[in-house]
PyMOL Python script that loads the backbone (N, CA, C, O; Angstrom):
from pymol import cmd

cmd.read_pdbstr("""\
ATOM      1  N   UNK A   1      64.959   2.832  66.378  1.00  0.00           N
ATOM      2  CA  UNK A   1      64.958   1.399  66.084  1.00  0.00           C
ATOM      3  C   UNK A   1      64.317   0.652  67.268  1.00  0.00           C
ATOM      4  O   UNK A   1      64.746   0.823  68.409  1.00  0.00           O
ATOM      5  N   UNK A   2      63.271  -0.190  66.996  1.00  0.00           N
ATOM      6  CA  UNK A   2      62.684  -1.021  67.896  1.00  0.00           C
ATOM      7  C   UNK A   2      63.343  -2.235  68.327  1.00  0.00           C
ATOM      8  O   UNK A   2      63.818  -2.952  67.448  1.00  0.00           O
ATOM      9  N   UNK A   3      63.458  -2.611  69.650  1.00  0.00           N
ATOM     10  CA  UNK A   3      64.121  -3.615  70.089  1.00  0.00           C
ATOM     11  C   UNK A   3      63.052  -4.721  69.890  1.00  0.00           C
ATOM     12  O   UNK A   3      61.861  -4.500  69.671  1.00  0.00           O
ATOM     13  N   UNK A   4      63.663  -6.003  70.001  1.00  0.00           N
ATOM     14  CA  UNK A   4      62.788  -7.243  69.633  1.00  0.00           C
ATOM     15  C   UNK A   4      61.722  -7.334  70.816  1.00  0.00           C
ATOM     16  O   UNK A   4      60.628  -7.783  70.475  1.00  0.00           O
ATOM     17  N   UNK A   5      61.857  -7.012  72.020  1.00  0.00           N
ATOM     18  CA  UNK A   5      60.651  -7.311  72.868  1.00  0.00           C
ATOM     19  C   UNK A   5      59.537  -6.035  72.716  1.00  0.00           C
ATOM     20  O   UNK A   5      58.519  -6.058  73.407  1.00  0.00           O
ATOM     21  N   UNK A   6      59.770  -5.037  71.865  1.00  0.00           N
ATOM     22  CA  UNK A   6      58.878  -3.848  71.751  1.00  0.00           C
ATOM     23  C   UNK A   6      58.199  -3.951  70.286  1.00  0.00           C
ATOM     24  O   UNK A   6      57.287  -3.157  70.053  1.00  0.00           O
ATOM     25  N   UNK A   7      58.502  -4.690  69.479  1.00  0.00           N
ATOM     26  CA  UNK A   7      57.901  -4.801  68.163  1.00  0.00           C
ATOM     27  C   UNK A   7      56.444  -5.084  68.116  1.00  0.00           C
ATOM     28  O   UNK A   7      55.773  -4.442  67.308  1.00  0.00           O
ATOM     29  N   UNK A   8      55.788  -6.086  68.985  1.00  0.00           N
ATOM     30  CA  UNK A   8      54.297  -6.211  68.925  1.00  0.00           C
ATOM     31  C   UNK A   8      53.723  -5.449  70.143  1.00  0.00           C
ATOM     32  O   UNK A   8      52.743  -5.989  70.657  1.00  0.00           O
ATOM     33  N   UNK A   9      54.087  -4.473  70.613  1.00  0.00           N
ATOM     34  CA  UNK A   9      53.493  -3.895  71.874  1.00  0.00           C
ATOM     35  C   UNK A   9      52.469  -2.851  71.470  1.00  0.00           C
ATOM     36  O   UNK A   9      52.792  -1.870  70.801  1.00  0.00           O
ATOM     37  N   UNK A  10      51.072  -3.105  71.940  1.00  0.00           N
ATOM     38  CA  UNK A  10      50.276  -2.130  71.639  1.00  0.00           C
ATOM     39  C   UNK A  10      49.524  -1.718  73.007  1.00  0.00           C
ATOM     40  O   UNK A  10      49.392  -2.465  73.977  1.00  0.00           O
ATOM     41  N   UNK A  11      49.080  -0.461  72.911  1.00  0.00           N
ATOM     42  CA  UNK A  11      48.328  -0.096  74.200  1.00  0.00           C
ATOM     43  C   UNK A  11      47.264  -0.852  74.549  1.00  0.00           C
ATOM     44  O   UNK A  11      46.479  -1.189  73.662  1.00  0.00           O
ATOM     45  N   UNK A  12      47.051  -1.247  75.876  1.00  0.00           N
ATOM     46  CA  UNK A  12      45.808  -2.076  76.372  1.00  0.00           C
ATOM     47  C   UNK A  12      44.757  -1.341  76.439  1.00  0.00           C
ATOM     48  O   UNK A  12      44.768  -0.275  77.055  1.00  0.00           O
ATOM     49  N   UNK A  13      43.503  -1.885  75.704  1.00  0.00           N
ATOM     50  CA  UNK A  13      42.186  -1.268  76.016  1.00  0.00           C
ATOM     51  C   UNK A  13      41.723  -0.179  75.169  1.00  0.00           C
ATOM     52  O   UNK A  13      40.653   0.371  75.428  1.00  0.00           O
ATOM     53  N   UNK A  14      42.654   0.288  73.879  1.00  0.00           N
ATOM     54  CA  UNK A  14      42.262   1.299  73.107  1.00  0.00           C
ATOM     55  C   UNK A  14      42.163   0.631  71.591  1.00  0.00           C
ATOM     56  O   UNK A  14      41.764   1.360  70.683  1.00  0.00           O
ATOM     57  N   UNK A  15      42.467  -0.540  71.346  1.00  0.00           N
ATOM     58  CA  UNK A  15      42.193  -1.110  70.116  1.00  0.00           C
ATOM     59  C   UNK A  15      40.936  -1.938  69.853  1.00  0.00           C
ATOM     60  O   UNK A  15      40.643  -2.752  70.729  1.00  0.00           O
ATOM     61  N   UNK A  16      40.171  -1.855  68.806  1.00  0.00           N
ATOM     62  CA  UNK A  16      39.257  -2.885  68.695  1.00  0.00           C
ATOM     63  C   UNK A  16      39.689  -4.270  68.488  1.00  0.00           C
ATOM     64  O   UNK A  16      40.878  -4.474  68.241  1.00  0.00           O
ATOM     65  N   UNK A  17      38.855  -5.252  68.560  1.00  0.00           N
ATOM     66  CA  UNK A  17      39.317  -6.617  68.571  1.00  0.00           C
ATOM     67  C   UNK A  17      39.088  -6.901  66.930  1.00  0.00           C
ATOM     68  O   UNK A  17      38.026  -6.576  66.400  1.00  0.00           O
ATOM     69  N   UNK A  18      40.049  -7.463  66.260  1.00  0.00           N
ATOM     70  CA  UNK A  18      40.289  -7.873  65.078  1.00  0.00           C
ATOM     71  C   UNK A  18      40.008  -9.267  64.973  1.00  0.00           C
ATOM     72  O   UNK A  18      40.910 -10.061  65.239  1.00  0.00           O
ATOM     73  N   UNK A  19      38.643  -9.764  64.547  1.00  0.00           N
ATOM     74  CA  UNK A  19      38.480 -11.047  64.514  1.00  0.00           C
ATOM     75  C   UNK A  19      38.077 -11.784  63.274  1.00  0.00           C
ATOM     76  O   UNK A  19      37.840 -11.037  62.324  1.00  0.00           O
ATOM     77  N   UNK A  20      37.947 -13.010  63.059  1.00  0.00           N
ATOM     78  CA  UNK A  20      37.652 -13.637  61.917  1.00  0.00           C
ATOM     79  C   UNK A  20      35.961 -13.628  61.816  1.00  0.00           C
ATOM     80  O   UNK A  20      35.270 -13.967  62.777  1.00  0.00           O
ATOM     81  N   UNK A  21      35.498 -13.276  60.768  1.00  0.00           N
ATOM     82  CA  UNK A  21      34.094 -13.169  60.570  1.00  0.00           C
ATOM     83  C   UNK A  21      33.707 -13.862  59.035  1.00  0.00           C
ATOM     84  O   UNK A  21      34.549 -14.219  58.211  1.00  0.00           O
ATOM     85  N   UNK A  22      32.649 -13.929  58.918  1.00  0.00           N
ATOM     86  CA  UNK A  22      32.046 -14.536  57.504  1.00  0.00           C
ATOM     87  C   UNK A  22      31.203 -13.376  56.861  1.00  0.00           C
ATOM     88  O   UNK A  22      30.195 -12.908  57.391  1.00  0.00           O
ATOM     89  N   UNK A  23      31.691 -12.992  55.744  1.00  0.00           N
ATOM     90  CA  UNK A  23      30.852 -12.041  54.859  1.00  0.00           C
ATOM     91  C   UNK A  23      29.773 -12.903  54.064  1.00  0.00           C
ATOM     92  O   UNK A  23      30.041 -13.843  53.315  1.00  0.00           O
ATOM     93  N   UNK A  24      28.698 -12.486  54.318  1.00  0.00           N
ATOM     94  CA  UNK A  24      27.410 -13.097  53.364  1.00  0.00           C
ATOM     95  C   UNK A  24      26.916 -12.158  52.292  1.00  0.00           C
ATOM     96  O   UNK A  24      26.756 -10.966  52.552  1.00  0.00           O
ATOM     97  N   UNK A  25      26.686 -12.619  51.178  1.00  0.00           N
ATOM     98  CA  UNK A  25      26.103 -12.066  49.989  1.00  0.00           C
ATOM     99  C   UNK A  25      24.921 -12.249  49.770  1.00  0.00           C
ATOM    100  O   UNK A  25      24.538 -13.306  50.272  1.00  0.00           O
ATOM    101  N   UNK A  26      23.970 -11.567  49.117  1.00  0.00           N
ATOM    102  CA  UNK A  26      22.549 -11.625  48.968  1.00  0.00           C
ATOM    103  C   UNK A  26      22.322 -13.054  48.059  1.00  0.00           C
ATOM    104  O   UNK A  26      21.375 -13.813  48.265  1.00  0.00           O
ATOM    105  N   UNK A  27      23.283 -13.261  47.099  1.00  0.00           N
ATOM    106  CA  UNK A  27      23.272 -14.518  46.404  1.00  0.00           C
ATOM    107  C   UNK A  27      23.576 -15.592  47.198  1.00  0.00           C
ATOM    108  O   UNK A  27      23.319 -16.687  46.697  1.00  0.00           O
ATOM    109  N   UNK A  28      24.099 -15.584  48.404  1.00  0.00           N
ATOM    110  CA  UNK A  28      24.158 -16.903  49.410  1.00  0.00           C
ATOM    111  C   UNK A  28      25.704 -17.184  49.294  1.00  0.00           C
ATOM    112  O   UNK A  28      26.082 -18.123  49.994  1.00  0.00           O
ATOM    113  N   UNK A  29      26.537 -16.639  48.649  1.00  0.00           N
ATOM    114  CA  UNK A  29      27.978 -16.889  48.630  1.00  0.00           C
ATOM    115  C   UNK A  29      28.480 -16.408  50.038  1.00  0.00           C
ATOM    116  O   UNK A  29      27.877 -15.488  50.591  1.00  0.00           O
ATOM    117  N   UNK A  30      29.559 -16.996  50.630  1.00  0.00           N
ATOM    118  CA  UNK A  30      29.937 -16.697  51.804  1.00  0.00           C
ATOM    119  C   UNK A  30      31.567 -16.568  51.841  1.00  0.00           C
ATOM    120  O   UNK A  30      32.191 -17.223  51.007  1.00  0.00           O
ATOM    121  N   UNK A  31      32.071 -15.994  52.495  1.00  0.00           N
ATOM    122  CA  UNK A  31      33.552 -15.477  52.457  1.00  0.00           C
ATOM    123  C   UNK A  31      34.196 -15.312  53.817  1.00  0.00           C
ATOM    124  O   UNK A  31      33.654 -14.648  54.700  1.00  0.00           O
ATOM    125  N   UNK A  32      35.294 -15.887  53.965  1.00  0.00           N
ATOM    126  CA  UNK A  32      35.908 -15.749  55.457  1.00  0.00           C
ATOM    127  C   UNK A  32      36.997 -14.581  55.282  1.00  0.00           C
ATOM    128  O   UNK A  32      37.833 -14.523  54.381  1.00  0.00           O
ATOM    129  N   UNK A  33      36.812 -13.651  56.341  1.00  0.00           N
ATOM    130  CA  UNK A  33      37.671 -12.522  56.323  1.00  0.00           C
ATOM    131  C   UNK A  33      38.043 -11.985  57.731  1.00  0.00           C
ATOM    132  O   UNK A  33      37.542 -12.593  58.677  1.00  0.00           O
ATOM    133  N   UNK A  34      38.810 -10.987  57.986  1.00  0.00           N
ATOM    134  CA  UNK A  34      38.889 -10.486  59.357  1.00  0.00           C
ATOM    135  C   UNK A  34      38.568  -9.109  59.376  1.00  0.00           C
ATOM    136  O   UNK A  34      38.869  -8.320  58.480  1.00  0.00           O
ATOM    137  N   UNK A  35      37.863  -8.791  60.564  1.00  0.00           N
ATOM    138  CA  UNK A  35      37.421  -7.275  60.525  1.00  0.00           C
ATOM    139  C   UNK A  35      37.160  -6.953  61.918  1.00  0.00           C
ATOM    140  O   UNK A  35      37.121  -7.863  62.745  1.00  0.00           O
ATOM    141  N   UNK A  36      36.971  -5.707  62.263  1.00  0.00           N
ATOM    142  CA  UNK A  36      36.800  -5.272  63.519  1.00  0.00           C
ATOM    143  C   UNK A  36      35.081  -5.248  63.582  1.00  0.00           C
ATOM    144  O   UNK A  36      34.474  -5.256  64.653  1.00  0.00           O
ATOM    145  N   UNK A  37      34.539  -5.224  62.500  1.00  0.00           N
ATOM    146  CA  UNK A  37      32.965  -5.489  62.573  1.00  0.00           C
ATOM    147  C   UNK A  37      32.468  -6.730  63.050  1.00  0.00           C
ATOM    148  O   UNK A  37      33.281  -7.654  63.073  1.00  0.00           O
ATOM    149  N   UNK A  38      31.386  -6.941  63.410  1.00  0.00           N
ATOM    150  CA  UNK A  38      30.739  -8.208  64.010  1.00  0.00           C
ATOM    151  C   UNK A  38      30.059  -8.977  62.764  1.00  0.00           C
ATOM    152  O   UNK A  38      30.085 -10.207  62.742  1.00  0.00           O
ATOM    153  N   UNK A  39      29.487  -8.286  61.794  1.00  0.00           N
ATOM    154  CA  UNK A  39      28.624  -8.944  60.784  1.00  0.00           C
ATOM    155  C   UNK A  39      28.893  -8.023  59.319  1.00  0.00           C
ATOM    156  O   UNK A  39      28.818  -6.794  59.297  1.00  0.00           O
ATOM    157  N   UNK A  40      29.146  -8.684  58.389  1.00  0.00           N
ATOM    158  CA  UNK A  40      29.144  -7.912  56.934  1.00  0.00           C
ATOM    159  C   UNK A  40      28.312  -8.812  56.228  1.00  0.00           C
ATOM    160  O   UNK A  40      28.416 -10.038  56.188  1.00  0.00           O
ATOM    161  N   UNK A  41      27.225  -7.866  55.509  1.00  0.00           N
ATOM    162  CA  UNK A  41      26.261  -8.521  54.567  1.00  0.00           C
ATOM    163  C   UNK A  41      26.635  -7.507  53.268  1.00  0.00           C
ATOM    164  O   UNK A  41      26.946  -6.323  53.400  1.00  0.00           O
ATOM    165  N   UNK A  42      26.551  -8.127  52.170  1.00  0.00           N
ATOM    166  CA  UNK A  42      26.736  -7.242  50.957  1.00  0.00           C
ATOM    167  C   UNK A  42      25.655  -7.750  50.022  1.00  0.00           C
ATOM    168  O   UNK A  42      25.067  -8.827  50.115  1.00  0.00           O
ATOM    169  N   UNK A  43      25.484  -6.802  49.104  1.00  0.00           N
ATOM    170  CA  UNK A  43      24.168  -7.015  48.268  1.00  0.00           C
ATOM    171  C   UNK A  43      24.739  -7.715  46.762  1.00  0.00           C
ATOM    172  O   UNK A  43      23.932  -8.234  45.990  1.00  0.00           O
ATOM    173  N   UNK A  44      26.012  -7.666  46.497  1.00  0.00           N
ATOM    174  CA  UNK A  44      26.499  -8.067  45.264  1.00  0.00           C
ATOM    175  C   UNK A  44      28.096  -8.485  45.510  1.00  0.00           C
ATOM    176  O   UNK A  44      28.817  -7.751  46.186  1.00  0.00           O
ATOM    177  N   UNK A  45      28.528  -9.551  44.993  1.00  0.00           N
ATOM    178  CA  UNK A  45      29.819 -10.101  45.270  1.00  0.00           C
ATOM    179  C   UNK A  45      30.498 -10.477  43.905  1.00  0.00           C
ATOM    180  O   UNK A  45      29.858 -10.388  42.858  1.00  0.00           O
ATOM    181  N   UNK A  46      31.605 -10.834  43.928  1.00  0.00           N
ATOM    182  CA  UNK A  46      32.347 -11.329  42.491  1.00  0.00           C
ATOM    183  C   UNK A  46      31.611 -12.425  41.988  1.00  0.00           C
ATOM    184  O   UNK A  46      31.789 -12.629  40.787  1.00  0.00           O
ATOM    185  N   UNK A  47      30.728 -13.291  42.648  1.00  0.00           N
ATOM    186  CA  UNK A  47      30.233 -14.503  42.098  1.00  0.00           C
ATOM    187  C   UNK A  47      28.915 -14.085  41.425  1.00  0.00           C
ATOM    188  O   UNK A  47      28.441 -14.805  40.546  1.00  0.00           O
ATOM    189  N   UNK A  48      28.309 -12.952  41.800  1.00  0.00           N
ATOM    190  CA  UNK A  48      26.927 -12.318  41.272  1.00  0.00           C
ATOM    191  C   UNK A  48      27.062 -11.277  40.356  1.00  0.00           C
ATOM    192  O   UNK A  48      26.227 -11.125  39.465  1.00  0.00           O
ATOM    193  N   UNK A  49      28.175 -10.430  40.501  1.00  0.00           N
ATOM    194  CA  UNK A  49      28.381  -9.279  39.834  1.00  0.00           C
ATOM    195  C   UNK A  49      28.377  -9.472  38.219  1.00  0.00           C
ATOM    196  O   UNK A  49      29.040 -10.374  37.706  1.00  0.00           O
ATOM    197  N   UNK A  50      27.713  -8.710  37.566  1.00  0.00           N
ATOM    198  CA  UNK A  50      27.807  -9.044  35.872  1.00  0.00           C
ATOM    199  C   UNK A  50      29.102  -8.673  35.310  1.00  0.00           C
ATOM    200  O   UNK A  50      29.440  -9.286  34.297  1.00  0.00           O
ATOM    201  N   UNK A  51      29.954  -7.717  35.813  1.00  0.00           N
ATOM    202  CA  UNK A  51      31.203  -7.568  35.237  1.00  0.00           C
ATOM    203  C   UNK A  51      32.110  -8.820  35.484  1.00  0.00           C
ATOM    204  O   UNK A  51      32.955  -9.071  34.625  1.00  0.00           O
ATOM    205  N   UNK A  52      32.000  -9.676  36.652  1.00  0.00           N
ATOM    206  CA  UNK A  52      32.764 -10.641  36.954  1.00  0.00           C
ATOM    207  C   UNK A  52      32.401 -11.806  36.241  1.00  0.00           C
ATOM    208  O   UNK A  52      33.238 -12.566  35.753  1.00  0.00           O
ATOM    209  N   UNK A  53      30.928 -12.005  36.150  1.00  0.00           N
ATOM    210  CA  UNK A  53      30.507 -13.230  35.516  1.00  0.00           C
ATOM    211  C   UNK A  53      30.259 -13.265  34.089  1.00  0.00           C
ATOM    212  O   UNK A  53      29.807 -14.262  33.525  1.00  0.00           O
ATOM    213  N   UNK A  54      30.586 -12.053  33.435  1.00  0.00           N
ATOM    214  CA  UNK A  54      30.668 -12.171  31.855  1.00  0.00           C
ATOM    215  C   UNK A  54      29.224 -11.829  31.464  1.00  0.00           C
ATOM    216  O   UNK A  54      28.929 -11.866  30.270  1.00  0.00           O
ATOM    217  N   UNK A  55      28.432 -11.546  32.251  1.00  0.00           N
ATOM    218  CA  UNK A  55      27.009 -11.095  31.739  1.00  0.00           C
ATOM    219  C   UNK A  55      26.386  -9.741  31.687  1.00  0.00           C
ATOM    220  O   UNK A  55      25.194  -9.434  31.708  1.00  0.00           O
ATOM    221  N   UNK A  56      27.467  -8.990  31.616  1.00  0.00           N
ATOM    222  CA  UNK A  56      27.377  -7.417  31.578  1.00  0.00           C
ATOM    223  C   UNK A  56      26.917  -7.165  30.076  1.00  0.00           C
ATOM    224  O   UNK A  56      27.485  -7.640  29.093  1.00  0.00           O
ATOM    225  N   UNK A  57      25.836  -6.369  30.058  1.00  0.00           N
ATOM    226  CA  UNK A  57      25.320  -6.007  28.831  1.00  0.00           C
ATOM    227  C   UNK A  57      25.254  -4.471  28.789  1.00  0.00           C
ATOM    228  O   UNK A  57      24.824  -3.780  29.712  1.00  0.00           O
ATOM    229  N   UNK A  58      25.802  -3.940  27.429  1.00  0.00           N
ATOM    230  CA  UNK A  58      25.676  -2.547  27.241  1.00  0.00           C
ATOM    231  C   UNK A  58      24.377  -1.916  27.309  1.00  0.00           C
ATOM    232  O   UNK A  58      23.659  -2.270  26.374  1.00  0.00           O
ATOM    233  N   UNK A  59      23.916  -1.216  27.993  1.00  0.00           N
ATOM    234  CA  UNK A  59      22.708  -0.508  28.131  1.00  0.00           C
ATOM    235  C   UNK A  59      22.702   0.616  27.221  1.00  0.00           C
ATOM    236  O   UNK A  59      23.489   1.492  27.581  1.00  0.00           O
ATOM    237  N   UNK A  60      22.007   0.900  26.058  1.00  0.00           N
ATOM    238  CA  UNK A  60      22.223   2.113  25.336  1.00  0.00           C
ATOM    239  C   UNK A  60      20.711   2.715  25.266  1.00  0.00           C
ATOM    240  O   UNK A  60      19.941   2.352  24.377  1.00  0.00           O
ATOM    241  N   UNK A  61      20.372   3.574  26.172  1.00  0.00           N
ATOM    242  CA  UNK A  61      18.959   4.181  26.382  1.00  0.00           C
ATOM    243  C   UNK A  61      18.788   5.331  25.394  1.00  0.00           C
ATOM    244  O   UNK A  61      17.692   5.568  24.885  1.00  0.00           O
ATOM    245  N   UNK A  62      19.899   6.053  25.124  1.00  0.00           N
ATOM    246  CA  UNK A  62      19.807   7.392  24.328  1.00  0.00           C
ATOM    247  C   UNK A  62      20.303   7.039  22.843  1.00  0.00           C
ATOM    248  O   UNK A  62      20.152   7.907  21.984  1.00  0.00           O
ATOM    249  N   UNK A  63      20.838   5.916  22.524  1.00  0.00           N
ATOM    250  CA  UNK A  63      21.264   5.846  21.171  1.00  0.00           C
ATOM    251  C   UNK A  63      22.525   6.254  20.942  1.00  0.00           C
ATOM    252  O   UNK A  63      22.860   6.323  19.759  1.00  0.00           O
ATOM    253  N   UNK A  64      23.435   6.588  21.898  1.00  0.00           N
ATOM    254  CA  UNK A  64      24.784   7.134  21.831  1.00  0.00           C
ATOM    255  C   UNK A  64      25.830   6.107  21.043  1.00  0.00           C
ATOM    256  O   UNK A  64      26.692   6.455  20.236  1.00  0.00           O
ATOM    257  N   UNK A  65      25.561   4.875  21.445  1.00  0.00           N
ATOM    258  CA  UNK A  65      26.522   3.900  20.888  1.00  0.00           C
ATOM    259  C   UNK A  65      26.417   3.792  19.362  1.00  0.00           C
ATOM    260  O   UNK A  65      27.363   3.748  18.575  1.00  0.00           O
ATOM    261  N   UNK A  66      24.918   3.752  19.032  1.00  0.00           N
ATOM    262  CA  UNK A  66      24.578   3.638  17.461  1.00  0.00           C
ATOM    263  C   UNK A  66      25.083   4.891  16.782  1.00  0.00           C
ATOM    264  O   UNK A  66      25.602   4.800  15.670  1.00  0.00           O
ATOM    265  N   UNK A  67      24.960   6.035  17.382  1.00  0.00           N
ATOM    266  CA  UNK A  67      25.463   7.255  16.692  1.00  0.00           C
ATOM    267  C   UNK A  67      26.978   7.221  16.483  1.00  0.00           C
ATOM    268  O   UNK A  67      27.522   7.599  15.445  1.00  0.00           O
ATOM    269  N   UNK A  68      27.651   6.708  17.617  1.00  0.00           N
ATOM    270  CA  UNK A  68      29.002   6.631  17.611  1.00  0.00           C
ATOM    271  C   UNK A  68      29.403   5.899  16.359  1.00  0.00           C
ATOM    272  O   UNK A  68      30.077   6.413  15.467  1.00  0.00           O
ATOM    273  N   UNK A  69      28.981   4.763  16.351  1.00  0.00           N
ATOM    274  CA  UNK A  69      29.199   3.700  15.290  1.00  0.00           C
ATOM    275  C   UNK A  69      29.163   4.307  13.920  1.00  0.00           C
ATOM    276  O   UNK A  69      30.094   4.279  13.116  1.00  0.00           O
ATOM    277  N   UNK A  70      27.840   4.926  13.718  1.00  0.00           N
ATOM    278  CA  UNK A  70      27.585   5.587  12.437  1.00  0.00           C
ATOM    279  C   UNK A  70      28.628   6.572  11.956  1.00  0.00           C
ATOM    280  O   UNK A  70      29.221   6.547  10.877  1.00  0.00           O
ATOM    281  N   UNK A  71      28.759   7.502  13.008  1.00  0.00           N
ATOM    282  CA  UNK A  71      29.968   8.474  12.759  1.00  0.00           C
ATOM    283  C   UNK A  71      31.149   7.998  12.255  1.00  0.00           C
ATOM    284  O   UNK A  71      31.612   8.429  11.199  1.00  0.00           O
ATOM    285  N   UNK A  72      31.732   7.063  12.979  1.00  0.00           N
ATOM    286  CA  UNK A  72      33.094   6.515  12.759  1.00  0.00           C
ATOM    287  C   UNK A  72      33.038   5.566  11.580  1.00  0.00           C
ATOM    288  O   UNK A  72      34.092   5.320  10.993  1.00  0.00           O
ATOM    289  N   UNK A  73      31.970   5.041  11.202  1.00  0.00           N
ATOM    290  CA  UNK A  73      31.951   4.131  10.126  1.00  0.00           C
ATOM    291  C   UNK A  73      32.065   4.948   8.806  1.00  0.00           C
ATOM    292  O   UNK A  73      32.621   4.473   7.816  1.00  0.00           O
ATOM    293  N   UNK A  74      31.538   6.152   8.825  1.00  0.00           N
ATOM    294  CA  UNK A  74      31.649   7.292   7.939  1.00  0.00           C
ATOM    295  C   UNK A  74      33.069   7.485   7.721  1.00  0.00           C
ATOM    296  O   UNK A  74      33.460   7.448   6.554  1.00  0.00           O
ATOM    297  N   UNK A  75      33.924   7.689   8.671  1.00  0.00           N
ATOM    298  CA  UNK A  75      35.120   8.312   8.834  1.00  0.00           C
ATOM    299  C   UNK A  75      36.225   7.164   8.236  1.00  0.00           C
ATOM    300  O   UNK A  75      37.244   7.428   7.597  1.00  0.00           O
ATOM    301  N   UNK A  76      35.766   5.898   8.602  1.00  0.00           N
ATOM    302  CA  UNK A  76      36.548   4.657   8.228  1.00  0.00           C
ATOM    303  C   UNK A  76      36.439   4.667   6.655  1.00  0.00           C
ATOM    304  O   UNK A  76      37.471   4.489   6.009  1.00  0.00           O
ATOM    305  N   UNK A  77      35.242   4.866   6.009  1.00  0.00           N
ATOM    306  CA  UNK A  77      34.970   4.645   4.638  1.00  0.00           C
ATOM    307  C   UNK A  77      35.700   5.723   3.663  1.00  0.00           C
ATOM    308  O   UNK A  77      36.136   5.482   2.538  1.00  0.00           O
ATOM    309  N   UNK A  78      35.736   6.979   4.357  1.00  0.00           N
ATOM    310  CA  UNK A  78      36.541   8.104   3.690  1.00  0.00           C
ATOM    311  C   UNK A  78      37.910   8.032   3.643  1.00  0.00           C
ATOM    312  O   UNK A  78      38.593   8.634   2.814  1.00  0.00           O
ATOM    313  N   UNK A  79      38.418   7.167   4.684  1.00  0.00           N
ATOM    314  CA  UNK A  79      39.982   6.967   4.875  1.00  0.00           C
ATOM    315  C   UNK A  79      40.435   5.941   3.803  1.00  0.00           C
ATOM    316  O   UNK A  79      41.583   5.968   3.358  1.00  0.00           O
ATOM    317  N   UNK A  80      39.578   5.100   3.427  1.00  0.00           N
ATOM    318  CA  UNK A  80      39.832   3.976   2.598  1.00  0.00           C
ATOM    319  C   UNK A  80      39.851   4.440   1.134  1.00  0.00           C
ATOM    320  O   UNK A  80      40.055   3.629   0.232  1.00  0.00           O
TER     321      UNK A  80
END
""", "prot")
cmd.dss("prot")
cmd.show_as("cartoon", "prot")
cmd.util.cbc("prot")
cmd.orient("prot")
């Protein structure tokens, strides 16, 4: 059990500085956070990611989705 005067004691000189910084996205959005890094630049964030913005589209290059729909459309008709 730690005593009250030893709760926040860390060894001097071995820990990196944990400072506030601004994360910058390629879209221009900026966020404040804390890190041991000096600069954080990201390519995509929650403001511009298609999943979070609702602009995500299903890309069906091999026709898999259409084949799936046709297959299970037949199964649904047979069960009725």
